[in-house]
C-alpha positions as CSV (number, residue, x, y, z in Angstrom):
1,M,-12.1,26.5,-3.7
2,R,-9.9,23.6,-4.9
3,T,-10.8,21.6,-8.5
4,P,-11.5,18.0,-7.4
5,E,-9.6,15.4,-9.4
6,I,-11.9,13.1,-11.9
7,L,-10.8,9.4,-11.2
8,A,-11.7,6.8,-14.2
9,P,-11.9,3.3,-13.8
10,A,-9.7,0.9,-16.2
11,G,-10.3,-2.8,-16.1
12,A,-8.1,-3.1,-19.3
13,P,-5.4,-1.0,-21.4
14,E,-7.9,0.0,-23.9
15,S,-10.3,1.2,-21.0
16,L,-7.0,3.3,-20.0
17,L,-6.5,4.9,-23.3
18,A,-10.1,5.9,-23.2
19,A,-10.0,7.7,-19.7
20,L,-6.4,9.6,-20.7
21,R,-7.9,10.9,-23.9
22,C,-10.8,12.0,-22.6
23,G,-9.3,13.5,-19.5
24,A,-9.0,12.2,-16.7
25,D,-6.9,13.3,-13.8
26,A,-6.4,10.0,-12.4
27,V,-6.8,6.3,-13.0
28,Y,-7.5,3.0,-10.9
29,V,-6.4,-0.4,-12.5
30,G,-5.9,-3.6,-10.5
31,G,-3.6,-6.5,-10.9
32,K,-4.3,-10.1,-11.9
33,A,-4.8,-10.7,-8.4
34,F,-5.4,-8.9,-4.9
35,S,-7.9,-6.5,-6.8
36,A,-11.9,-6.3,-6.0
37,R,-12.8,-7.0,-9.3
38,Q,-11.4,-9.9,-11.0
39,N,-14.0,-10.4,-13.1
40,A,-11.7,-7.4,-15.2
41,E,-9.2,-8.2,-17.9
42,N,-6.9,-6.2,-15.2
43,F,-3.3,-5.7,-15.3
44,D,0.0,-8.1,-15.7
45,L,3.3,-6.3,-14.4
46,P,4.4,-5.4,-18.0
47,Q,0.9,-3.9,-18.7
48,L,1.3,-2.1,-14.9
49,E,4.8,-0.2,-16.3
50,E,3.3,0.5,-19.1
51,A,0.2,1.7,-17.7
52,A,2.5,4.3,-15.4
53,R,4.7,5.4,-18.4
54,L,1.2,6.1,-20.3
55,C,-0.2,8.2,-17.3
56,H,2.8,9.8,-16.4
57,L,3.0,11.2,-19.7
58,Y,-0.1,12.7,-19.9
59,G,0.4,13.9,-16.3
60,T,-2.2,11.5,-14.8
61,K,-2.1,9.9,-11.5
62,L,-1.8,6.1,-11.4
63,Y,-3.6,4.1,-8.3
64,L,-3.4,0.8,-7.8
65,T,-6.0,-1.2,-6.1
66,V,-5.0,-3.7,-3.8
67,N,-8.3,-4.0,-1.7
68,T,-9.2,-7.6,-1.4
69,L,-9.2,-9.7,1.9
70,I,-5.6,-11.5,1.8
71,L,-5.0,-15.1,3.0
72,D,-1.8,-15.6,5.4
73,E,-0.3,-17.7,2.7
74,E,-0.7,-15.0,0.3
75,F,1.7,-12.4,2.1
76,P,5.1,-13.5,0.5
77,A,3.7,-12.8,-3.2
78,L,1.6,-9.7,-2.0
79,T,4.7,-8.2,-0.8
80,Q,6.6,-8.7,-3.7
81,Y,3.8,-7.8,-6.1
82,I,3.6,-4.5,-3.6
83,K,7.2,-3.7,-4.2
84,E,7.3,-4.2,-8.2
85,A,3.7,-2.1,-8.3
86,A,6.1,0.6,-6.4
87,A,9.1,0.1,-8.7
88,C,6.5,0.7,-11.8
89,G,5.9,4.1,-10.1
90,V,2.4,3.8,-9.2
91,D,1.0,6.9,-7.4
92,A,-0.7,5.6,-4.5
93,F,-2.1,2.0,-3.2
94,L,-5.4,1.4,-2.4
95,V,-6.1,-1.1,0.1
96,Q,-9.1,-2.6,2.4
97,D,-7.3,-5.4,4.8
98,L,-5.7,-3.8,7.7
99,G,-3.2,-6.5,7.2
100,V,-2.3,-5.4,3.7
101,L,-2.4,-1.4,5.2
102,D,0.3,-2.6,7.6
103,C,2.2,-4.8,5.0
104,I,2.4,-1.6,2.4
105,R,3.2,0.3,5.1
106,R,6.2,-1.4,6.0
107,A,7.5,-2.4,2.7
108,V,7.3,0.8,0.6
109,P,7.0,3.2,4.1
110,D,7.0,6.4,1.9
111,A,4.3,5.1,-0.7
112,P,1.0,6.9,-0.2
113,I,-2.1,4.7,0.9
114,H,-5.8,4.9,0.5
115,A,-8.6,4.1,2.2
116,S,-10.9,1.9,0.0
117,T,-14.6,2.4,0.6
118,Q,-14.8,-1.2,2.1
119,M,-13.1,0.6,5.1
120,T,-16.5,1.7,6.0
121,I,-15.3,5.2,6.5
122,H,-18.6,7.1,6.4
123,T,-17.9,9.8,9.5
124,P,-15.6,12.4,10.9
125,E,-14.0,9.9,13.5
126,G,-13.2,7.4,10.6
127,A,-11.1,10.0,8.6
128,R,-9.7,11.0,11.7
129,W,-8.4,7.5,12.4
130,A,-7.4,7.1,9.0
131,K,-5.2,10.6,8.8
132,E,-3.5,9.2,12.6
133,Q,-2.2,5.9,10.8
134,G,-0.9,7.9,8.0
135,L,-3.1,7.4,5.1
136,T,-3.5,10.0,2.5
137,R,-7.3,9.7,1.4
138,V,-10.4,8.0,2.1
139,V,-12.9,6.7,0.0
140,V,-16.0,7.6,1.7
141,S,-19.3,5.0,1.7
142,R,-21.4,5.8,-0.9
143,E,-24.4,5.7,1.3
144,L,-23.7,9.0,2.9
145,S,-25.8,12.6,2.1
146,R,-23.8,15.9,0.9
147,Q,-23.6,17.2,4.6
148,E,-22.5,14.0,5.6
149,I,-19.6,14.5,3.3
150,A,-19.0,17.8,3.9
151,A,-18.4,17.2,7.4
152,I,-15.7,14.5,6.3
153,C,-13.8,16.7,4.2
154,Q,-13.3,19.2,7.1
155,C,-11.1,16.6,9.0
156,G,-7.9,17.5,7.0
157,I,-7.5,14.8,5.0
158,E,-8.1,13.7,1.2
159,V,-11.9,13.0,0.4
160,E,-13.1,10.7,-2.6
161,Q,-16.6,10.5,-3.1
162,F,-18.1,7.8,-6.1
163,V,-20.2,9.9,-8.6
164,H,-20.7,7.4,-11.2
165,G,-21.9,4.1,-11.5
166,A,-22.7,0.8,-10.0
167,L,-24.3,1.2,-6.2
168,C,-24.1,-1.7,-4.0
169,M,-27.2,-2.5,-2.1
170,S,-25.3,-3.4,0.6
171,V,-22.8,-0.2,2.7
172,S,-19.7,0.1,1.1
173,G,-20.0,-2.8,-0.6
174,Q,-19.2,-5.0,2.3
175,C,-21.8,-7.6,1.3
176,G,-21.6,-11.6,2.2
177,L,-24.6,-12.4,-0.1
178,S,-22.6,-13.9,-2.9
179,A,-20.1,-15.8,-0.5
180,V,-23.2,-17.7,1.7
181,I,-25.0,-18.4,-1.7
182,G,-22.0,-19.5,-4.0
183,S,-18.9,-19.0,-2.1
184,R,-17.5,-16.3,-4.6
185,S,-16.6,-13.6,-2.0
186,A,-16.9,-9.9,-2.7
187,N,-14.3,-9.7,-0.3
188,R,-12.0,-11.4,-2.4
189,G,-13.1,-9.9,-5.9
190,R,-15.2,-12.8,-6.7
191,C,-18.6,-10.9,-6.1
192,A,-21.4,-12.9,-8.2
193,Q,-23.8,-10.1,-7.7
194,A,-26.5,-12.4,-6.1
195,C,-28.0,-8.7,-5.7
196,R,-29.4,-8.6,-9.5
197,L,-31.0,-11.8,-9.0
198,P,-34.7,-11.8,-8.1
199,F,-36.0,-11.4,-4.5
200,S,-39.2,-10.4,-3.3
201,A,-41.0,-9.4,-0.2
202,A,-44.6,-10.1,-1.7
203,G,-43.5,-13.4,-3.7
204,K,-43.3,-12.1,-7.0
205,T,-41.0,-13.7,-9.4
206,D,-39.2,-11.2,-11.7
207,S,-39.0,-8.5,-8.8
208,C,-35.5,-7.7,-8.3
209,A,-35.9,-6.1,-4.9
210,L,-31.7,-5.6,-3.7
211,S,-31.2,-4.3,-7.1
212,L,-30.2,-0.8,-7.5
213,K,-30.2,2.0,-10.5
214,D,-27.0,3.2,-11.0
215,L,-25.6,6.5,-9.8
216,C,-25.2,9.6,-11.2
217,L,-24.0,12.6,-9.5
218,V,-22.9,14.5,-12.7
219,P,-25.2,17.5,-12.0
220,Y,-23.7,17.8,-8.9
221,V,-20.2,18.3,-9.6
222,A,-20.1,22.2,-8.5
223,Q,-21.2,21.1,-4.9
224,M,-19.0,18.7,-4.5
225,A,-15.9,20.8,-5.6
226,E,-17.8,23.5,-2.9
227,D,-18.0,21.5,-0.2
228,G,-13.9,20.0,-0.4
229,V,-14.3,17.1,-2.3
230,A,-11.1,15.8,-4.0
231,S,-11.8,13.3,-6.0
232,L,-14.6,12.3,-8.6
233,K,-14.7,8.7,-8.5
234,I,-16.3,7.0,-11.5
235,E,-17.2,3.3,-11.2
236,G,-16.9,0.5,-13.6
237,R,-13.4,-1.3,-13.8
238,C,-15.9,-4.2,-15.3
239,K,-17.4,-2.4,-17.8
240,R,-16.2,-1.2,-21.5
241,P,-14.1,1.5,-22.7
242,E,-17.1,3.4,-24.2
243,Y,-18.2,3.8,-20.7
244,V,-15.3,5.4,-19.5
245,A,-14.9,7.7,-21.9
246,A,-18.9,9.0,-21.9
247,A,-18.4,9.4,-18.0
248,V,-14.9,11.2,-18.3
249,T,-16.1,13.3,-20.8
250,A,-19.3,14.0,-18.9
251,L,-17.6,15.2,-15.9
252,V,-15.1,16.9,-17.6
253,Q,-17.7,19.3,-19.2
254,A,-19.5,19.4,-15.8
255,R,-16.8,20.5,-14.0
256,D,-16.0,23.2,-16.8
257,G,-19.3,24.5,-16.7
258,I,-20.2,22.8,-19.9
259,E,-23.6,21.2,-20.1
260,P,-22.5,17.3,-20.6
261,D,-24.6,15.4,-22.5
262,L,-26.9,12.9,-20.0
263,E,-28.4,11.0,-22.5
264,A,-25.8,9.7,-24.4
265,L,-24.2,8.3,-20.7
266,R,-27.5,7.1,-19.6
267,A,-27.6,5.2,-23.1
268,V,-23.7,3.7,-22.7
269,F,-25.4,1.7,-19.6
270,S,-28.1,2.3,-17.0
271,R,-30.1,0.3,-15.0
272,S,-33.9,1.6,-15.9
273,G,-32.1,5.1,-15.7
274,F,-30.2,6.7,-12.8
275,T,-30.2,7.6,-9.4
276,D,-28.5,10.1,-7.1
277,G,-28.7,7.8,-4.5
278,Y,-28.5,9.1,-0.9
279,Y,-26.6,12.4,-1.7
280,T,-29.8,14.2,-1.6
281,G,-31.4,12.2,1.4
282,K,-34.3,12.1,-0.6
283,R,-33.7,8.2,-1.4
284,R,-36.4,8.1,-3.9
285,D,-36.9,5.8,-7.2
286,M,-33.5,4.0,-6.2
287,F,-34.4,0.4,-7.7
288,G,-34.0,-0.9,-11.3
289,T,-32.7,-3.2,-13.5
290,R,-30.8,-3.5,-16.8
291,Q,-33.5,-4.0,-19.1
292,K,-33.8,-4.5,-23.0
293,E,-34.1,-1.1,-23.9
294,D,-31.0,-0.4,-22.0
295,V,-29.0,-2.9,-24.1
296,L,-30.6,-1.3,-27.6
297,R,-29.7,2.1,-26.1
298,A,-26.3,1.6,-25.8
299,K,-25.8,0.0,-29.2
300,E,-26.9,3.0,-31.4
301,V,-24.4,5.1,-29.1
302,L,-21.4,3.5,-28.9
303,P,-20.0,4.0,-32.2
304,K,-20.4,7.8,-31.6
305,L,-18.4,7.7,-28.2
306,K,-15.7,5.6,-29.7
307,Q,-14.3,8.2,-31.5
308,L,-14.2,10.0,-28.4
309,Y,-10.5,8.4,-27.4
310,Q,-9.8,6.8,-30.7
311,K,-6.8,9.2,-31.4
312,P,-4.5,11.0,-29.1
313,V,-5.6,14.5,-28.5
314,G,-3.5,17.3,-27.7
315,R,-4.4,18.0,-24.6
316,V,-1.0,19.9,-22.8
317,P,0.1,23.2,-24.3
318,L,3.4,24.1,-25.7
319,T,5.5,27.4,-26.1
320,M,8.1,27.1,-28.4
321,H,10.7,29.5,-28.8
322,V,13.2,28.8,-32.1
323,S,16.9,30.4,-32.9
324,L,17.8,30.4,-36.8
325,E,20.7,31.6,-37.8
326,E,23.1,31.3,-40.4
327,N,26.2,29.1,-40.4
328,L,24.7,27.7,-36.8
329,P,22.9,24.8,-35.5
330,V,18.9,25.6,-35.4
331,Q,18.0,25.3,-31.7
332,L,14.7,24.6,-30.4
333,T,13.1,25.0,-26.4
334,V,10.0,23.5,-26.1
335,R,8.8,24.4,-22.5
336,D,4.9,22.4,-21.0
337,T,2.9,23.7,-18.5
338,D,4.6,21.8,-15.8
339,G,7.5,23.9,-16.1
340,N,9.6,21.1,-18.5
341,T,12.0,22.7,-20.6
342,V,14.0,20.6,-23.8
343,T,16.2,22.0,-25.5
344,V,17.6,20.3,-29.0
345,S,19.9,21.0,-31.7
346,G,19.7,20.3,-35.3
347,D,21.0,20.8,-39.0
348,V,22.7,24.5,-39.7
349,P,20.6,26.4,-42.1
350,Q,21.6,27.6,-45.6
351,K,21.4,31.1,-47.1
352,A,18.3,31.0,-48.9
353,Q,17.9,31.1,-52.6
354,N,14.9,32.2,-52.5
355,K,12.1,32.7,-49.5
356,P,13.7,32.5,-46.3
357,T,12.8,30.2,-42.9
358,D,10.3,32.4,-41.2
359,T,8.2,32.8,-38.0
360,A,4.6,31.9,-40.1
361,Q,6.6,28.3,-41.3
362,L,7.8,27.5,-38.4
363,E,3.9,27.6,-36.5
364,R,3.2,25.8,-39.5
365,Q,6.1,23.1,-39.1
366,F,6.1,23.1,-35.5
367,G,2.8,23.1,-34.5
368,K,1.7,19.6,-36.8
369,L,1.8,17.9,-33.2
370,G,-0.8,15.4,-34.4
371,G,-0.3,11.5,-32.7
372,T,1.0,13.5,-29.6
373,I,-0.8,14.8,-26.4
374,Y,0.5,17.8,-27.5
375,F,-0.5,21.2,-29.1
376,L,1.1,24.3,-29.6
377,E,0.2,27.5,-28.0
378,H,2.8,30.4,-28.8
379,L,5.9,30.3,-30.6
380,T,8.3,32.8,-30.9
381,A,11.7,32.7,-33.1
382,D,14.6,34.6,-33.6
383,C,15.1,34.1,-37.2
384,D,17.8,36.2,-39.2
385,G,15.9,36.6,-42.3
386,V,18.3,35.2,-44.7
387,S,18.8,31.7,-43.9
388,I,16.4,28.4,-44.8
389,L,15.9,25.0,-43.1
390,P,13.7,22.6,-45.5
391,A,10.8,20.9,-43.7
392,S,12.5,17.7,-43.0
393,A,14.6,19.3,-40.8
394,L,12.6,21.1,-39.3
395,N,10.7,17.9,-38.6
396,A,12.9,15.6,-37.5
397,L,14.1,18.7,-34.8
398,R,10.3,18.6,-33.6
399,R,9.8,15.2,-33.5
400,D,13.4,14.8,-31.8
401,C,12.2,17.1,-29.0
402,T,8.9,16.0,-28.4
403,A,10.5,12.2,-27.5
404,K,13.0,14.2,-25.2
405,L,9.8,16.2,-23.8
406,D,8.1,13.1,-23.5
407,A,10.4,10.7,-21.5
408,M,11.4,14.2,-19.2
409,R,7.2,13.9,-18.3
410,I,7.7,10.4,-17.4
411,T,10.4,10.7,-15.4
412,A,9.3,14.3,-13.5
413,N,5.7,12.2,-13.0
414,T,7.1,9.1,-11.8
415,P,7.6,8.8,-7.6
416,K,10.5,7.1,-6.6
417,Y,10.0,5.3,-3.7
418,T,12.2,3.4,-0.6
419,L,11.5,-0.2,-0.7
420,C,12.5,-2.5,2.4
421,N,12.5,-6.5,3.0
422,I,10.2,-7.2,6.3
423,P,10.0,-9.9,7.5
424,P,7.1,-12.3,7.9
425,I,4.7,-12.6,10.9
426,P,5.3,-16.0,12.5
427,E,2.8,-18.4,13.4
428,Q,2.6,-18.9,17.2
429,P,0.9,-21.4,19.1
430,A,-3.0,-21.1,19.9
431,S,-4.5,-21.2,23.5
432,S,-5.2,-24.8,24.8
433,A,-8.0,-24.1,27.1
434,L,-11.5,-24.4,25.9
435,P,-13.4,-21.5,24.4
436,F,-15.7,-19.4,26.6
437,Y,-19.0,-18.2,24.4
438,R,-19.8,-14.9,23.9
439,I,-23.6,-14.8,23.4
440,Q,-25.2,-11.5,21.1
441,I,-28.6,-10.7,22.2
442,S,-30.8,-8.1,20.8
443,G,-31.5,-6.6,24.6
444,W,-31.3,-6.8,28.2
445,T,-34.1,-9.7,29.6
446,E,-34.0,-11.8,32.9
447,Q,-32.8,-14.3,30.4
448,A,-29.6,-12.8,30.1
449,K,-29.2,-12.8,33.9
450,Q,-29.4,-16.9,33.5
451,L,-26.9,-16.9,30.6
452,L,-24.3,-15.2,32.5
453,Q,-24.8,-17.5,35.7
454,D,-23.4,-20.2,33.2
455,S,-19.8,-20.7,33.9
456,S,-19.3,-20.9,30.0
457,T,-20.3,-17.6,29.2
458,E,-17.9,-15.4,29.1
459,A,-20.0,-12.1,28.2
460,L,-22.5,-10.8,26.4
461,L,-23.0,-8.9,23.5
462,L,-25.5,-5.8,24.0
463,P,-26.3,-2.9,21.6
464,T,-24.6,0.0,23.4
465,Y,-28.1,2.1,22.8
466,A,-30.1,-0.8,25.1
467,V,-28.2,-0.8,28.1
468,T,-29.4,0.5,31.3
469,D,-28.9,1.2,34.9
470,A,-31.4,-1.6,35.5
471,I,-28.5,-4.5,34.5
472,P,-26.9,-5.0,37.9
473,E,-23.4,-3.5,38.1
474,Q,-21.4,-6.4,39.5
475,L,-22.4,-7.7,35.8
476,R,-21.5,-5.0,33.8
477,N,-17.9,-5.9,33.2
478,R,-19.1,-9.0,31.5
479,I,-21.4,-7.1,29.1
480,F,-19.5,-6.3,25.7
481,L,-21.2,-3.6,24.0
482,T,-21.7,-3.8,19.9
483,L,-22.1,-1.1,17.8
484,P,-23.5,-0.8,14.6
485,R,-21.2,-1.5,11.7
486,F,-22.8,1.7,9.8
487,C,-24.2,4.8,11.5
488,A,-23.8,8.5,10.2
489,D,-25.2,9.8,13.0
490,E,-21.8,10.2,15.0
491,K,-23.2,11.9,17.8
492,K,-25.6,9.7,18.3
493,V,-23.0,7.6,18.7
494,L,-20.5,9.3,21.1
495,Q,-23.5,9.8,23.1
496,W,-24.7,6.1,23.5
497,L,-21.3,5.5,24.7
498,E,-20.6,8.3,26.7
499,H,-23.6,7.3,28.4
500,A,-22.3,3.4,29.0
501,A,-19.1,4.7,29.9
502,A,-20.7,6.9,33.2
503,L,-22.9,3.7,33.9
504,G,-19.5,1.6,34.5
505,F,-19.3,-0.7,31.4
506,S,-15.6,-1.2,30.0
507,H,-15.8,-3.6,27.0
508,L,-16.3,-2.4,23.4
509,V,-16.6,-4.8,20.2
510,C,-15.7,-1.9,17.4
511,E,-17.0,-3.1,13.7
512,N,-14.9,0.2,11.8
513,P,-12.0,2.5,12.5
514,A,-14.2,5.1,13.7
515,H,-15.0,2.9,16.8
516,L,-11.7,2.3,17.6
517,R,-10.6,5.7,17.9
518,M,-14.0,6.8,20.0
519,G,-13.3,3.4,22.1
520,T,-9.8,4.3,22.5
521,S,-10.6,8.0,23.7
522,L,-13.1,6.8,26.1
523,G,-11.1,4.1,28.1
524,F,-12.8,1.5,26.7
525,F,-11.2,-2.1,26.3
526,L,-11.5,-2.9,22.8
527,H,-12.5,-6.3,20.8
528,G,-12.7,-6.6,17.2
529,G,-16.2,-7.2,15.4
530,L,-17.1,-9.1,12.1
531,G,-16.6,-5.2,10.6
532,L,-13.2,-5.4,11.0
533,N,-13.1,-8.5,8.6
534,A,-9.6,-10.0,10.6
535,A,-8.4,-12.4,7.7
536,N,-5.1,-12.8,8.4
537,R,-1.9,-12.5,11.1
538,Y,-0.9,-9.3,9.4
539,C,-4.4,-7.8,10.5
540,L,-4.5,-9.3,13.9
541,N,-0.7,-7.9,14.7
542,F,-1.8,-4.7,13.3
543,L,-4.8,-4.5,15.2
544,K,-3.1,-5.4,18.5
545,C,-1.0,-2.6,18.0
546,Q,-4.1,-0.4,18.1
547,G,-4.8,-1.7,21.5
548,L,-7.4,-4.2,21.0
549,V,-7.7,-7.1,23.6
550,D,-9.0,-10.1,20.8
551,T,-10.9,-10.1,17.7
552,I,-13.2,-12.5,16.0
553,L,-12.3,-13.6,12.2
554,S,-14.0,-13.2,9.5
555,P,-16.8,-16.1,8.7
556,E,-15.4,-16.5,4.9
557,L,-12.4,-18.5,6.6
558,T,-12.0,-22.0,6.8
559,L,-11.3,-23.5,9.8
560,A,-7.4,-24.3,8.5
561,Q,-7.4,-20.8,7.6
562,T,-8.8,-19.8,10.9
563,R,-6.3,-22.0,13.0
564,G,-3.0,-20.3,11.0
565,C,-4.7,-16.8,12.8
566,T,-2.5,-16.6,15.8
567,G,-1.1,-13.8,17.6
568,M,-3.6,-12.3,19.6
569,P,-6.8,-14.2,20.8
570,I,-9.3,-14.8,18.2
571,G,-13.0,-16.0,18.1
572,V,-15.1,-17.3,15.1
573,Y,-18.9,-16.9,14.0
574,A,-20.2,-20.4,15.7
575,Y,-24.0,-19.8,15.5
576,G,-26.2,-17.5,14.1
577,Y,-28.2,-16.2,11.3
578,Q,-25.1,-14.2,9.8
579,P,-25.7,-11.0,8.6
580,V,-25.4,-10.4,4.9
581,M,-25.5,-7.1,4.1
582,T,-26.3,-4.0,6.1
583,M,-28.5,-1.5,4.3
584,R,-29.4,2.4,4.1
585,N,-32.1,1.6,2.6
586,C,-34.8,-1.3,3.3
587,P,-36.2,-3.0,0.2
588,I,-39.2,-4.0,1.8
589,Q,-40.0,-0.7,2.6
590,A,-39.5,-0.4,-1.2
591,E,-41.7,-2.7,-2.3
592,V,-44.2,-3.4,-0.2
593,G,-44.4,-0.7,2.2
594,C,-43.9,-0.9,6.0
595,K,-47.4,-1.6,7.0
596,S,-46.9,-4.9,4.7
597,C,-43.3,-6.0,6.0
598,N,-43.1,-9.7,7.0
599,H,-39.6,-9.2,7.7
600,C,-38.1,-11.6,4.8
601,L,-36.9,-11.4,1.5
602,T,-37.7,-14.5,-0.7
603,D,-35.3,-15.6,-3.4
604,R,-35.7,-17.5,-6.7
605,T,-35.4,-21.2,-5.2
606,G,-37.9,-20.2,-2.2
607,R,-35.0,-19.6,0.2
608,Q,-36.5,-16.8,3.1
609,F,-33.9,-14.3,4.4
610,P,-34.6,-12.3,7.3
611,I,-34.5,-8.6,7.4
612,Y,-34.9,-6.1,10.1
613,C,-34.4,-2.4,10.5
614,N,-32.2,-0.8,13.2
615,K,-34.0,2.8,13.4
616,N,-31.6,3.3,16.3
617,A,-28.9,3.3,13.5
618,G,-31.0,4.1,10.7
619,I,-30.0,1.0,8.9
620,T,-31.7,-2.3,7.7
621,T,-30.0,-5.8,7.9
622,M,-30.2,-8.7,5.6
623,Y,-29.3,-11.8,7.4
624,N,-28.6,-16.0,6.3
625,A,-31.5,-17.7,5.3
626,V,-30.3,-20.6,7.7
627,P,-28.2,-20.0,10.7
628,T,-24.8,-21.5,10.9
629,W,-24.4,-24.5,13.4
630,M,-21.2,-25.9,14.8
631,A,-22.5,-27.4,18.2
632,D,-21.8,-31.1,17.1
633,K,-18.5,-29.8,15.9
634,A,-17.6,-28.1,18.9
635,D,-14.1,-30.1,18.8
636,A,-13.3,-28.3,15.3
637,L,-13.2,-25.1,17.1
638,S,-10.7,-25.4,20.1
639,H,-8.2,-23.3,19.2
640,A,-10.3,-20.2,19.4
641,A,-10.4,-18.0,22.5
642,F,-14.0,-17.8,21.9
643,L,-17.2,-18.7,20.0
644,L,-19.8,-16.4,19.3
645,L,-23.3,-17.5,19.3
646,D,-25.4,-14.8,17.9
647,C,-28.6,-15.0,19.5
648,T,-29.8,-11.8,17.1
649,L,-33.1,-13.1,15.9
650,Q,-33.4,-15.8,18.4
651,P,-35.7,-15.7,21.0
652,D,-34.3,-18.4,23.5
653,P,-30.6,-17.9,23.9
654,L,-30.4,-20.3,26.5
655,S,-31.4,-23.3,24.5
656,I,-28.7,-22.4,21.9
657,L,-26.3,-22.3,24.7
658,R,-27.1,-25.5,26.3
659,A,-26.8,-26.8,22.4
660,Y,-23.2,-25.9,22.3
661,E,-22.5,-27.3,26.0
662,N,-24.5,-30.7,25.5
663,R,-22.4,-30.9,21.8
664,S,-26.0,-31.1,20.1
665,I,-27.2,-32.0,16.6
666,A,-29.0,-29.6,14.6
667,T,-33.1,-30.4,14.3
668,E,-33.8,-27.9,11.9
669,P,-32.1,-27.0,8.2
670,I,-28.4,-25.5,9.3
671,T,-25.7,-24.4,7.5
672,R,-21.7,-24.8,8.6
673,G,-21.3,-21.5,6.9
674,L,-18.0,-21.3,4.9
675,F,-16.0,-23.3,7.3
676,Y,-15.6,-26.1,5.2
677,R,-16.3,-25.4,1.7
678,G,-14.5,-22.2,1.7
679,I,-14.8,-19.2,-0.8
680,E,-13.1,-18.7,-4.5
């Protein structure tokens, strides 16, 4: 059974020290840009270089998060940053954006890349896809049970699992709520934590129906090790170093079979206590908020926790051998557990007038390793029994030896990469043809036939589980099958697809990497959905190489930014109640129960956000409070190959199609999405 790595967050240098001194095996950090926690202090390039030096001295891995969506104009700076970070010796890059994945593969072809949880890899097919792309690790979605994670561990790729810290209500942190409410994009590292604000299904002003307790899976460490989880990840790059120290210490103790102090861990930070989340499959008592008593408890334990990392602790055992003979320079050879060996020479000993230097004295002097990462485990000596060296000479020898060993450890643990210059992907002219409409509906109806009879309708998007042999054969090539962004029951998804393929359906909209692999294996024409978060032409180039015909762009782009996304046909989200959260946990059920469901949550301003459950996929979706409407702005969208009219919640999609054909002005409250205001 493999011993899993303990992976700690570090949002600042002090947190890095806390992680290292408390025994973390790996640390993940973010830079001043391109990181999903832009509110953390983060590391500039000199700090990153020093972080790599410190980590590699300890024998600890350093992973760099480059896990935001990147805009086209940012790629020159990103490419330079990636190469500079690689030169610092980071051990892996953590990515979300498929364009960034492709950029790193070309700029630093031998660098390990980890798939961030925002890639929504939550099934074996997704993990197999990642392995085929050359990724070395996947950070699986936090919404998985033990059995679901164990299945992914069998796919031949390292699995990293969140085991402690904050839980996002939305699957894999793929949340659009902060962006649509306040233009602060979670996908760009600017999440305003809108889910922690008051939302209620019952009109309660003090209810926070989207706020989950913090996760704590420390009691399950042995199970995760048994199942093959490679890395136990702590959330919290925005949290203080005492939190990092407490979480790392608890996990180290649990892994070593020592009962950890969970009360201290809860005191340093929790939201009304902890939850085991989705791991046990029970999903009970998951909701909670930060309370005054939580804050007061933290103040009590912080001083004690600070002591855990105030001074370096000897963590690396050394064996030493000393040769001390008259008229020859003293020699000290030091070896660590990684096989690094250093030999240094010092002063020539003199004949002792009284007591000669012996092994016991050498152990005392060379065991004084305070202020370093080392401790003396064993010492042997060849002493002639007549010679002596003063303590000052022995101390100088010890310092010289540990300094050289430090340098050797850093060099040995620092990876060297090949750095390549990559040409930018040029912008290409967009099609001059008017865009077609793709209309998304929730099920096959008689009106669906009317939609397809319209010459401006290119295709209908229909849930894969809703296809039926009642759909006329001659229309099936204009039905694009959709899949839920998240569905842990992959066998069910495969059955849906095989059934649809047998009926002659040939087009599939892909929402996560697993869909790319399954769709390709079954011979579907592939189209990119919102879940792929296409936001730049580097991503489009990657998707084109994956065999996609076209893709819809991220709805977080401005109109100007969508015009720069060229290289394959693109679509834009032109109408609909935009989905802002996909949840494996229904907030209405938790607050008032299914019998009292009114299919909406009301926020503190009185806005009502539609909520609907998809029992086929086992998920719940939260939608924006008002629909995106661009019918009267259609000329601004003429560069797109298609416009998506998302009529999932619209009982009369034909009326929406007519409104867009007629360039109609909306008569009800609407939003222009982020087409004009953009995001931070």
